[in-house]
C-alpha positions in Angstrom: -49.3 -30.0 -6.6 -45.9 -30.4 -8.2 -43.8 -27.2 -8.5 -43.0 -26.2 -12.0 -39.3 -26.1 -12.8 -39.8 -23.8 -15.8 -38.7 -20.2 -15.6 -40.1 -17.1 -17.3 -37.7 -14.2 -18.1 -39.3 -10.9 -19.1 -37.0 -8.8 -21.3 -34.3 -10.1 -23.6 -31.6 -7.5 -23.2 -28.2 -8.2 -21.6 -29.7 -9.2 -18.2 -32.4 -11.4 -19.7 -29.9 -13.1 -22.0 -27.4 -13.8 -19.2 -30.1 -15.1 -16.8 -31.7 -17.3 -19.4 -28.4 -19.0 -20.3 -27.6 -19.7 -16.6 -31.1 -21.0 -16.0 -31.0 -23.2 -19.1 -27.6 -24.6 -18.1 -29.2 -25.9 -14.9 -31.6 -28.0 -17.0 -34.5 -25.6 -16.6 -36.9 -24.8 -19.5 -36.7 -21.1 -20.0 -39.2 -18.8 -21.8 -37.5 -15.6 -22.8 -40.1 -13.0 -23.6 -39.3 -9.9 -25.6 -41.7 -7.2 -26.8 -39.5 -6.1 -29.8 -39.0 -8.1 -33.0 -35.3 -8.5 -32.1 -33.4 -9.2 -28.9 -30.3 -7.8 -27.3 -31.9 -4.7 -25.8 -30.0 -1.4 -25.4 -26.6 -3.2 -25.4 -26.7 -3.8 -29.1 -26.9 -0.1 -29.8 -23.4 0.3 -28.4 -20.2 0.1 -30.3 -17.8 -0.4 -27.4 -18.1 -1.1 -23.7 -16.2 0.9 -21.0 -13.7 0.7 -19.3 -11.8 -1.7 -21.5 -13.5 -0.6 -24.7 -14.4 -4.1 -25.7 -16.4 -4.6 -28.9 -20.0 -4.7 -27.7 -21.2 -6.9 -30.6 -18.2 -9.3 -30.1 -19.3 -9.6 -26.4 -23.0 -10.0 -27.0 -23.3 -11.9 -30.4 -22.0 -15.2 -29.1 -24.5 -15.1 -26.2 -27.3 -14.3 -28.6 -26.3 -17.2 -30.8 -26.2 -19.5 -27.8 -29.7 -18.4 -26.9 -31.0 -19.2 -30.4 -29.3 -22.6 -30.4 -30.1 -23.7 -26.8 -32.9 -26.3 -26.8 -33.9 -25.3 -23.2 -34.6 -21.7 -24.2 -37.7 -20.7 -26.1 -37.4 -17.1 -27.4 -40.7 -15.3 -27.8 -40.2 -12.1 -29.6 -43.1 -9.6 -30.3 -44.6 -10.9 -27.1 -46.1 -9.2 -24.1 -47.3 -10.4 -20.7 -51.1 -10.0 -20.3 -51.7 -11.6 -16.9 -50.0 -13.5 -14.1 -51.7 -15.5 -11.4 -50.7 -18.1 -8.8 -47.7 -18.1 -6.5 -44.1 -19.2 -6.3 -43.6 -22.6 -7.9 -47.0 -22.4 -9.6 -47.5 -19.2 -11.7 -49.8 -19.2 -14.7 -48.8 -16.6 -17.3 -50.8 -15.5 -20.3 -48.8 -14.0 -23.2 -49.9 -12.3 -26.4 -47.5 -13.1 -29.2 -48.0 -10.6 -32.0 -47.9 -11.7 -35.7 -44.6 -11.1 -37.5 -46.1 -11.7 -40.9 -42.8 -13.3 -42.0 -42.0 -16.9 -41.3 -38.9 -17.3 -39.2 -38.5 -20.9 -40.5 -38.6 -19.9 -44.2 -36.9 -16.5 -44.3 -33.1 -16.4 -45.0 -32.7 -12.7 -44.2 -31.7 -11.7 -47.7 -33.5 -8.4 -47.6 -35.0 -8.6 -51.1 -38.4 -7.6 -49.7 -37.2 -4.2 -48.4 -36.7 -2.1 -51.6 -40.1 -2.8 -53.2 -42.0 -1.5 -50.1 -43.5 2.0 -50.9 -43.5 3.1 -47.2 -40.8 5.0 -45.4 -41.0 6.0 -41.7 -38.5 7.0 -39.0 -36.4 4.1 -37.8 -37.0 4.0 -34.0 -34.0 1.8 -33.4 -31.7 4.4 -35.0 -33.4 7.2 -33.0 -35.0 8.6 -36.1 -31.6 9.3 -37.8 -32.6 7.0 -40.7 -35.8 5.8 -42.4 -37.1 2.3 -42.6 -39.7 0.4 -44.6 -43.0 -1.1 -43.3 -41.2 -4.4 -43.7 -37.9 -4.1 -41.9 -35.1 -5.3 -39.7 -34.1 -2.6 -37.2 -30.4 -2.7 -38.0 -27.7 -4.8 -39.7 -26.9 -7.7 -37.4 -30.1 -7.7 -35.5 -31.3 -11.2 -34.3 -33.3 -13.0 -35.3 -32.2 -11.9 -38.8 -35.8 -12.0 -40.0 -37.9 -8.9 -40.8 -41.4 -8.1 -39.5 -44.2 -6.2 -41.2 -45.3 -3.1 -39.2 -49.0 -3.3 -40.0 -49.6 0.1 -38.4 -47.7 1.7 -41.3 -48.3 -0.9 -44.0 -50.6 0.3 -46.9 -52.5 -3.0 -46.5 -53.9 -1.7 -43.3 -55.8 1.0 -45.2 -57.3 -1.6 -47.6 -54.8 -1.4 -50.4 -54.1 -4.8 -52.0 -50.3 -4.4 -52.0 -48.2 -7.6 -52.2 -44.9 -6.1 -53.4 -42.8 -7.6 -50.6 -44.5 -11.0 -51.1 -43.7 -10.9 -54.8 -40.1 -10.2 -54.1 -39.6 -13.1 -51.7 -38.3 -16.2 -53.5 -38.9 -18.4 -50.4 -42.6 -17.7 -49.8 -41.8 -16.4 -46.3 -44.3 -13.5 -46.3 -47.5 -14.4 -44.5 -50.2 -11.8 -44.7 -52.7 -14.1 -43.0 -50.6 -14.4 -39.8 -52.6 -13.8 -36.6 -51.7 -12.9 -33.1 -51.4 -15.8 -30.7 -52.5 -16.3 -27.1 -50.1 -18.5 -25.0 -50.6 -19.9 -21.5 -47.5 -21.0 -19.6 -46.9 -22.6 -16.2 -43.7 -21.5 -14.5 -42.2 -21.8 -11.1 -40.3 -18.5 -11.1 -40.1 -15.2 -12.9 -37.3 -12.8 -13.6 -38.1 -9.3 -14.6 -35.4 -7.7 -16.8 -37.1 -4.9 -18.6 -34.2 -2.5 -18.9 -34.3 1.3 -19.1 -34.9 4.2 -21.3 -33.3 7.6 -21.5 -35.4 10.5 -20.2 -37.0 12.9 -22.7 -34.4 15.7 -22.8 -36.7 18.0 -24.9 -38.5 19.0 -21.7 -35.3 20.7 -20.6 -35.7 23.6 -23.0 -32.4 25.3 -22.1 -30.5 22.7 -24.1 -32.5 23.1 -27.3 -32.9 19.4 -28.0 -35.4 18.8 -30.8 -35.1 22.5 -32.0 -31.4 23.0 -32.6 -29.4 20.9 -35.1 -26.6 18.8 -33.8 -27.8 18.7 -30.2 -27.9 14.9 -29.6 -28.8 12.6 -26.8 -26.5 9.7 -25.9 -28.1 7.0 -28.0 -28.1 9.2 -31.1 -24.3 9.8 -30.7 -23.7 6.1 -29.9 -25.5 5.2 -33.2 -23.3 7.7 -35.2 -20.2 5.9 -33.9 -21.6 2.4 -34.4 -20.2 0.5 -37.4 -23.7 -0.8 -38.2 -25.3 2.6 -37.7 -26.6 5.3 -40.1 -23.1 6.7 -40.9 -21.2 3.4 -40.8 -19.3 4.6 -37.7 -18.3 8.1 -39.0 -19.1 10.9 -36.6 -20.9 13.6 -38.8 -23.0 16.7 -38.2 -26.5 17.0 -39.7 -25.0 18.5 -42.8 -22.3 15.8 -43.2 -19.3 17.6 -41.7 -16.8 16.1 -39.4 -17.1 18.2 -36.2 -14.0 19.9 -35.0 -15.4 20.6 -31.5 -17.8 18.8 -29.2 -19.5 19.5 -25.9 -20.5 16.8 -23.4 -23.2 17.9 -21.0 -23.4 15.9 -17.8 -26.3 15.7 -15.4 -29.1 16.7 -17.7 -32.3 16.5 -15.7 -30.5 15.4 -12.5 -32.2 18.0 -10.4 -35.6 17.2 -11.8 -35.5 13.4 -11.4 -33.8 13.6 -8.0 -31.0 11.0 -8.4 -27.7 10.4 -10.1 -27.8 7.9 -12.9 -24.3 6.8 -11.9 -23.0 5.7 -15.3 -23.3 8.9 -17.3 -19.8 10.2 -16.5 -18.4 7.0 -17.8 -20.3 6.8 -21.1 -19.5 10.5 -21.8 -15.9 9.6 -21.2 -16.4 6.8 -23.7 -17.8 9.3 -26.2 -14.7 11.5 -25.7 -12.6 8.4 -26.5 -14.7 7.9 -29.6 -14.2 11.5 -30.7 -10.4 11.5 -30.1 -10.2 8.2 -32.0 -12.2 9.4 -35.0 -11.7 13.1 -35.3 -8.2 14.4 -35.7 -7.5 17.6 -33.7 -11.0 17.7 -32.2 -11.6 20.0 -29.2 -13.8 18.5 -26.4 -15.4 20.4 -23.6 -17.3 18.7 -20.7 -19.8 20.6 -18.5 -20.6 18.9 -15.2 -22.0 19.6 -11.8 -20.2 16.7 -10.1 -18.4 13.6 -11.2 -19.3 10.0 -10.2 -16.6 7.5 -11.2 -16.9 4.3 -9.1 -14.3 1.6 -9.3 -10.5 1.6 -9.9 -10.8 0.4 -13.5 -13.3 3.2 -14.3 -11.2 5.8 -12.7 -8.1 4.8 -14.7 -10.1 4.9 -17.9 -11.7 8.3 -17.1 -8.4 9.8 -16.1 -6.7 8.5 -19.3 -9.4 10.0 -21.5 -9.4 13.4 -19.7 -5.6 13.6 -20.0 -6.0 13.6 -23.8 -7.2 17.1 -23.6 -10.8 17.4 -22.4 -11.6 20.9 -21.1 -13.6 20.4 -17.9 -16.0 23.2 -16.9 -18.0 23.0 -13.7 -21.3 24.8 -14.0 -25.0 23.9 -13.5 -26.3 26.9 -15.4 -26.1 26.2 -19.1 -28.0 27.5 -22.1 -27.5 26.4 -25.7 -28.4 28.5 -28.8 -27.5 29.0 -32.4 -26.8 26.0 -34.6 -26.2 27.5 -38.0 -23.5 26.4 -38.3 -22.2 26.4 -34.7 -23.8 26.0 -31.4 -23.2 28.6 -28.6 -23.0 27.3 -25.0 -23.5 30.1 -22.4 -22.7 29.2 -18.8 -21.9 30.7 -15.4 -18.6 29.9 -13.7 -17.4 31.6 -10.5 -20.2 34.1 -10.8 -19.2 35.1 -14.3 -21.0 34.5 -17.6 -18.8 32.8 -20.3 -19.4 31.1 -23.6 -17.9 28.6 -26.1 -18.9 27.6 -29.6 -18.9 24.0 -30.7 -20.1 22.0 -33.7 -22.0 19.3 -31.8 -23.5 18.8 -28.3 -24.1 15.5 -26.7 -26.5 15.4 -23.7 -26.5 12.8 -20.9 -30.2 12.3 -20.1 -31.4 10.7 -16.9 -31.7 6.9 -17.0 -35.4 6.1 -16.2 -37.4 2.9 -15.9 -38.6 1.4 -19.1 -42.3 2.3 -19.7 -43.1 -1.4 -19.5 -41.9 -1.6 -15.9 -44.9 0.2 -14.4 -47.4 -1.9 -16.3 -45.6 -5.1 -15.4 -45.4 -4.1 -11.7 -49.1 -3.7 -11.7 -49.7 -7.1 -13.4 -47.2 -8.9 -11.1 -48.2 -7.0 -8.0 -44.7 -5.7 -7.4 -43.7 -2.7 -5.4 -41.8 0.2 -7.1 -39.3 2.5 -5.4 -39.7 6.2 -5.2 -38.2 6.7 -8.7 -40.3 4.0 -10.5 -37.8 1.2 -10.6 -38.6 -2.2 -9.2 -38.1 -2.3 -5.5 -35.7 -5.1 -4.5 -33.9 -6.8 -1.6 -30.8 -8.2 -3.3 -32.5 -9.5 -6.4 -35.8 -10.5 -4.6 -38.8 -8.4 -5.2 -41.8 -7.8 -2.9 -43.4 -11.0 -4.3 -42.0 -14.5 -3.6 -40.8 -16.3 -6.7 -40.3 -13.1 -8.7 -36.8 -11.7 -9.1 -35.5 -8.6 -10.9 -32.2 -7.9 -12.6 -30.5 -5.2 -14.6 -31.6 -1.7 -15.1 -35.2 -2.6 -14.2 -34.0 -2.1 -10.6 -32.0 1.1 -11.3 -29.2 2.5 -13.4 -26.1 0.4 -13.6 -23.1 -0.5 -15.9 -23.0 -3.6 -18.0 -20.7 -5.3 -15.6 -23.2 -4.7 -12.7 -26.1 -5.9 -15.0 -24.3 -9.3 -15.5 -23.6 -9.8 -11.8 -27.3 -9.0 -10.9 -28.5 -11.3 -13.7 -26.4 -14.2 -12.3 -27.8 -13.6 -8.8 -31.4 -13.5 -10.1 -30.9 -16.7 -12.1 -29.5 -18.4 -8.9 -32.6 -17.3 -7.0 -35.0 -18.7 -9.7 -33.1 -22.0 -10.0 -33.2 -22.4 -6.2 -36.9 -21.7 -5.9 -37.7 -24.3 -8.7 -35.7 -27.0 -7.1 -37.6 -30.2 -6.2 -38.7 -30.3 -2.7 
């Protein structure tokens, strides 16, 4: 039986995008599968990328456009893997492609359908900092620039004959009769690039997350700084003030998860850079157990930011209280109890495997490491013909993600070569 030269890539974040472009450039047909309605993953939530503070959108948007325009890449959004059988060179993959209820071919992304929708729910993409409608695009600039209807929250689900969004669309792009599809693909190799999630910091009660105003986790602060975020890039407290003081809390959950996420020190340094850039005269404290700054470029950036006036306090006993209007951070240093007051706290949660990773590992019969990431040897997994890249294998910087995606693409191309 002839080996299939087609390649399946699961996850359309930075790793999946990079791997798909490389595989497509070798003449392979690539199926790029993404469970969300948009692609770009966690990278599109960022405003800038350390250590050079490059514009994240400027870096990623051209790659996204190239994916959409590449005839060798078929992007399957709102899609999930249901089963995988076979072996290297001859995998059979069944995929469930969920209905979007909006035609990608007919929609021009004008947004006229949003305002008439009577539903408002928390916008998951914006970490609940804003509301969205039942018909929505997660954020400005998301690609494809075509909304979807969240039928879980749409009033039509409860039997109401609402057609307000359809009436507002001049291009007849709203399709209430859309149905889920079942697809079967034959591929020779698979790359898993499911990314990561931040751990739930509310379980660490000493930090007050979810109970105290202005205690944020990393993605929430990132979205405050983002030009396409809820405050158009202005760093504001929950009552609309510009904070005059911030605290950056390293190593949240480090003891509980049992490993260092490696990049938290750097993205907190990036947040300090954001604050110095946006908030005149801001006072910044950082609380840490230990610092992990790999690489000369990272060390230069970190040192440069710290020298702007970050007050570094080494302590692993921290408790946060208050919040009206200021937060009080109590900590122990050199056996003494001390405290500072700040307007905003940003927590660095542990980086954990995406919830989809465990399900996929069971479907694909892949081994996981002791922390729940995909176990690998280089970029090879425990099953021949299946490779893994990016944060599916563990926490890493964007630079490392790209390098690993390139290696995984090389492995997939090699295994689908003739002969």
